[in-house]
N, C-alpha and C positions, 0 to 999 in steps of 0.2 A: 504494500500500500504506500502511495506517495504521501508524504507528510506536508500538507500545504500550510504555510504560515499566514494566518489571517491577522490583520491589524485593524483595530477600530479606535479612532480618537473619540471617546465618549463625550457627549454633551450632557452635562448634569441637568439641563432643562428638559431633556427628553428621556423616555423610558429605555431601559437597557434592551429589552426584548425587541422593541421597534428598531433600534440601531443595529443589533446583531442581524436581524432579518434583512434590513436594507443592504448590509454589506454582503450577505450571502447571495441575495438576488443580483446584485451588481456583478459578483464573481461568476455566477451562472451565465448571465447574459453576455458577459465579455469573453466567455470560452475558457475561463481559468481551469476548470476541472475537466480532465480527460474522460473520454467515453469508457465505460466499463471499469472504472477505477473508483473504489469507495471514497466518499468524502470523509473528512475527519469525523471521528465519532463524537457523540455528545460530550463524553468525558474529556477527550483531547481538546475540543474547541473551548469548552468551559475553562480548562486549565490555561490555554493560550490567552484567552481574553480576560481571565480573572473574574469570571462571573459564575453564578451557580449552575449546576448541571441542569436544574429544572428549567432555567431560562433557555438554554440551548435546546433542550428536549422539546419544549413548546414551539420553538422556532422551526425545528425540523418537521414536527408533526403538521404545522400549518403549511409548510412548503410541499409536503406530500399531498395534503388534502387539496391544494390548489394546482397540482399538476407540475410543479417544478422538479420534484424528486420522486423516486420510488424507493420503498423499503424492502430489503431482502432479508428474511429472517436469518439470524446468526451470521450475517454477512455485512450489513450496514446500509447506508443510504447512498443511492446512485442517481445520476442525472436521468430525468425522464427522457424517453426516446425523442420527444419533440425538440430537445436541446442538444442532440447529438451532432448536428451540423453547425456550420459557422453562423454567428448571430445575423439575423436579418436586419435590414435598415430600420424596420420598425422597432425591433428589439434594441438596436443601438441607441435609438432616441430615448429609450427608458433609462439609459445609463446616466448617472449624475455627473455633470461636468462643472468644475469650479470656474466661475466667471473670471477669476483672477489668473487662470492658467496662461502661461506665456504664449505669445504669437511667434511660433518657431520660424515661419517664413521671413519675418522681419529680422530675426537674429542671425540667419544664415549669412556667412561671409562669402560663400560660394555655393552654387547649386549644380553639382556635376550631372544630376539627372536631366538637366535642361540641355546638355550638350548633344550634338549629333553623334550617333553611335551606330554600330553595325549589330543588330539584334537578330537572334534566331528564334523561331517559334518554340515555346516551351515544350510542346509535344511533337517536335520535329521527327522523332523516331516512329511516330504513328502514320507518317505520310508514306505513300507507296514508293515514291521516287525522290528521296531526299538528296538532291545534288548540292549539298551545303558544304562549306569549307570549315575545317578545324575540328571536325568530329570523326573519331576513328571507327573502324569496324571492330566492335568489342570482341568479336569472335577471334580476332588476331592476337589478343592480349596473351602473353606467355604465362598463364596462370600457374602451371606446375612449377616453373622455374622461380616465379615470384614467391610462391608458397614455400619453396625450399629455402629461400633466403630469409623468409619470415621465421621458419623453424630454426635456422642458424641464429637469428637475432634473439629469439626467445629461449634458446637452449639453456638449461640450468647449469651447464659446465662453465659458463663465463660470468663474470661480474656484469650486471646490466648497466653498462656505462651510459646507455641512452636515457636512463631515468633521471640522470643528474642534470641540473640546470647548467648549461655551458656559458652562462652570462652573455657574452657577445661573440664567442668563438664558434667556428665551424668544426665539423668532424674531420680530423686530419686525414683519415683514410679516404674520404670522399674528395678532398682537395687534391690528394696525390693521384687518385684515379683520373680526375679531370686533367691534371697537369701532364700525366704520362700517357693516357689512353685517348682522351677526347680531343684535346687541343692540337696534338701533333697531326691529326687527320686534317686539320684546317691550316696546317703550316705554322702554327703559333707556338713559340717557346715562351714560357712564363714561369716565374718562381712562385712559391706558395703564398708569399705576401702580396702577390698581385691578383689574387683570386678571392672572390666573395660569393657565397651561396645566397641565392635569393628565392623568393616565392614566385618563380617564373620570371621571364624576361620583362614582363610588364612592371613588376615590382622594381626591377633594376632601373627602368626608365623613370619611375617615380622618385627613387632615391637620387638619381642624377639631377632631376628637375629641382628638387629641394636644395641640393648642394650647390648647383652651378648657375641657376637661372633666376632672374628677377625681371621687373618690367623694363629695365634698360637693355636686356639681352635680346639679341636677334638670332633666331634659329631658322636655318634653311631646311625645308622639308620637300619631299617629292609630292607632285600634284599630277595625278591622283596619288594618294598615299595612305599609310596606316592611320586611320582616324583615331584610334585609342592612344597612339603616341602623341598625336597633335593635341588631343584633349588633355593629356597629362601635362604637356608643356604649358598649356594655357592656364593651369592652376596657379602658376607663378606670374600670370599676366605677361608672359613672354611675347615678344613680337614675332609673329609667324610670317616667314617669307617663302611663298610657294615657288617651286622650280619645276618646270614641265619635265616630262619623261618621254623619251623616244625608245627606239629599239636597242639602244646601247646603255640606257639608264638615265640618271639625272643629268639635265642640261644646265651647266653652270653659267652664271652671269658675272663676268669679271667686274662689272660696274656696281654690283650689289654685294658687298662683302658682309658676311655674317660671323657671329661668334662661334656658332656650332652648326654642323651639318649632320642631320639625321638621315641615314640612308639604309636601304635593305638591298645590298648588292648581290647576294646569292640568288634570290628570286624576289624581285621587287614586288611590294604589296601595293596594289592588288594585281598588277599586270602580269607578274611572273617573269618579267624580263631579267636576264642576267646581265649585270653591268660588264661592259667590255673591258679588256685589259687597258686599252688606250684611255677610256673614260676613268678608270680607276687611278691611273697614274696622273691624269689631269687633276683629279680631285685631291690626291695627296700633295701634289705640287701647289695647288691653289691654297690648301690649308697652311702650308709653310709660308707662302708669300703674304698671307693675310693674318697670320698668327691665330688661326682658327683651330678648333678641335672637331674631330669626326666621331660621331656616335654610330657605330656599326651594329645594326640589329641583324644578327645571323640566326634568325628565329628558326629556320628550317635546316640548320646545319646537319642535324642527324637524320632528318626525314628526306633530305635531298637525294634523289635516286639517279641524278645525272651520272653517267658512267665515269667521267673524269672532271669533277667540278673544279672551278678555279679556286685557288687558295683564298683565304679571308684577306680583307684589306689589312687587318692587323698584322698579318704575316709579312706584308710589304712595308710596314711602318718603321721608318728609320729615325724618326724624330719624336717618338712618344706622343703623337697627336691623335691616336685612335683609341677610343674606349670601346671595348667589345662586349656585347651582351648576347646571350644565347639561352637555349632551353635544353634540359635533359629529358623532358617529359612529352615533347611534341609528338614523337614517333611511338612512344610507349603508352602513356595515358595522360592526357591533359589535366585530369583531376589530381595528379600527384603534385602539381604546382612546384616543380623544381627547376630553377634556372641558375645562372651564374653570370658574374661580371669579371672582366679582365681589364685592369687599368694600372696606372702608376700606384705604388704603395701609399703615397700620400692621399690619393683619391679613395683607395680602398679603406684606409684607416678612418677617414671621415664618414664614408658610407657605412662602415661597421658601427660607428658610434651612433649615427642616425637610425640605423636599423634597430639597435638596442633600445632606443626610445619608443620604437613602434611595436616590435614583437620579440625583441632580444635576438632570436635566431630561428631559422626554420626548424621544425620538429626533429630532434636528434634521432629518433627511431627511424624516420624515413631516410635521413642522411646515411645512417649506418646500413640500412637495408639496401639502398641504392648503391652504396660503395661496394658492398659484397656482391651485388648483382653484376656490377661492372667487373670486379676482380675475378669472378668465376667464369667470365666470358659469356654469360647469359645475354647481356645487352647486345654484344656483337652478333650473336646468333639470331636474336630477334630482328636486328636491323637488316641483316641479309635477307631474311624472309619478308620483312616489311618492304624493302626496296624492290624485290622481285614482284611482290604483289602489286605495289604501286605502279611499276612499269606496265604490267599487264592491264591494270585498270585504265591507265593513261591511254594506252594503245586502243583499248576498246571504246572509250569515250571519243577519242580523236576520230576513229573510223566512223562511229555513229554520227558525229557532227559533220564529217566530210560528206557522207552519203545522204543524210536526211536533212541537214540544216546548212546547205551551202550558202544560204543568204547571210549567215552569221560568220564574221571574220575573226580569226584568231590573231592575237597580238604578235607581230614578228619578234623573234628573240626570246619567246617565252616557252620554248620547247622543254618538255619534261619538268615543268613546274608542278606544284601540288594542287593546282586549280587552273581552270581555263578562264581567261579574260577575253570576252567576246564582244563584238559590236554588231548591232542590228542595222538595217536600213534606217536612216535618220528620222523617218516619219513614224517609226515605231517607238512608243514609250515603254521602256523596260520596267518602269514602276507598274504600269497597267498590265504588262505581260506577266510580271511576277504575281500580281493579284489573280489574274485569270488562271495561270498555271497552278497556283496553290489550290484553287477550287477543283482542279482536275487531278490533284494528288502529286503535283510536281513542285518541288522547292528549288528555287534559284535565288540568287542574291542580286538585287538591282545595284548598279554601279554608282548612281548619282551621289550617294553619301560619302564616297571616297574622295570626291573632288572638293576643293575649296572654292570660294566665290559664291556670289548670290544667285547665279544662273548656271548651275552645273549641267553638263550634257546628260541627256536622258536616254541614250541609245547604247549604253554599255551594261553588261551583267557578268557575273562570275558563277562558275559551276565547279563544285568540288566532286570528288569521286571516291572518297574513302568511306563515307557513311552509308552509301547505297550498296545493295547487293549487286555484285558484278553482272549477274544475269538480268538485272532490271535496267541496266544502263541503256541499251538500245531501245527497248520499249518505252522508257521514260523520255528519251529524245524524240521518239515518234509522237508521243502525247504533246510535248512542248511544241513540236512543229505544227501540230494541228491547231493549237492555240494561237501561234504566230500567224498562220494562214488566215484565221478568222479575223485578225486585226487588219488584214489587207496588206 
């Protein structure tokens, strides 16, 4: 039985029974008590509120007689079935609200909920053809290997080091695995004091925003670009300077120098374009000339199934101007929320101190388990399977688009990205297409929200291929084609 703590500020001018009843009704209507769990007994409630047991017994009996509660012999009092669902608006109106309650909207110094963002339907998995990006096929998760690392972690032969608060430190074993197994694949050499574990790459961007940016800062971003990174930078009222993207990546403007350049060179978000070697060198040289810093978001470093991917920008950095952020969970399970940052030790020290003020450190048990998962070679085995599966899915979707949707053009330079960035004929609104397709069971992502500016183009959309059953890819494209044809 859950022990609920009831608190009543008794008014001596009113009866005790009346006030106890009022508090219980408020708790029932607000959904405080879970279904099929007994409420506190008369004795428990009387003890909590320092009133007589007769008072609470009379209150419970009145609530039973009026249909709020039911009494089960030798078990206790339970919610009546009428109150098993969320409170209705009518019931909410019965709740007592203090007129002196604060106006939270006036107190908010920022309202992130009002920012443009890329949202997925909560029930995306119930759609027949979910061509959405960023959600894996859960059947591919290496459950047996992950379970074996959990058994290792919880084995009784070791001291459970993961139960100890590490204050602000990361698990050395995980840092070493990243340093020796993960980063070399991207051509990066780093020491342990240049690495910080984060709750995903998005968390790394937040830490950098708070450390390095304010309203005088100018940040160059790709346009179209990763909207959540831009939203994060804007938390510090940073000046956002859009830079267009072509088939080679970000197009620099020598006349518009910025303090920071945020780029996704591996596969640009959302177009999937790989930044060319020439454009990479141009960006590095530009940063030196203008005393700028590059924030490289290599979000799909582990899920990149290109046969011979280019090394990271950080691998070519000779002046210490590249801060590298990436993820360990993108290809494994986004829900693990494990990422990392590679930067100068001074930056890492301050990011560690800021992280301590937020959540101290990512959960040590997950860090230990991931470190062992890497050390035992399970991660590499999973990545090989993941890359092979991704390549097959990419080929299948590419062929379906080529044969069934030739009207939609794939962005040049985006081959073998983890999603397709497509353009329709300009008279087709992809926001309207997205709405129509969803009603036919097909989920795609309209592209307008990735663009900055007041009048974003409305003829782009993105299609992922990891969440959908591979056998459903071609039929799903056919359904999408039907919706497109109906729009003329």
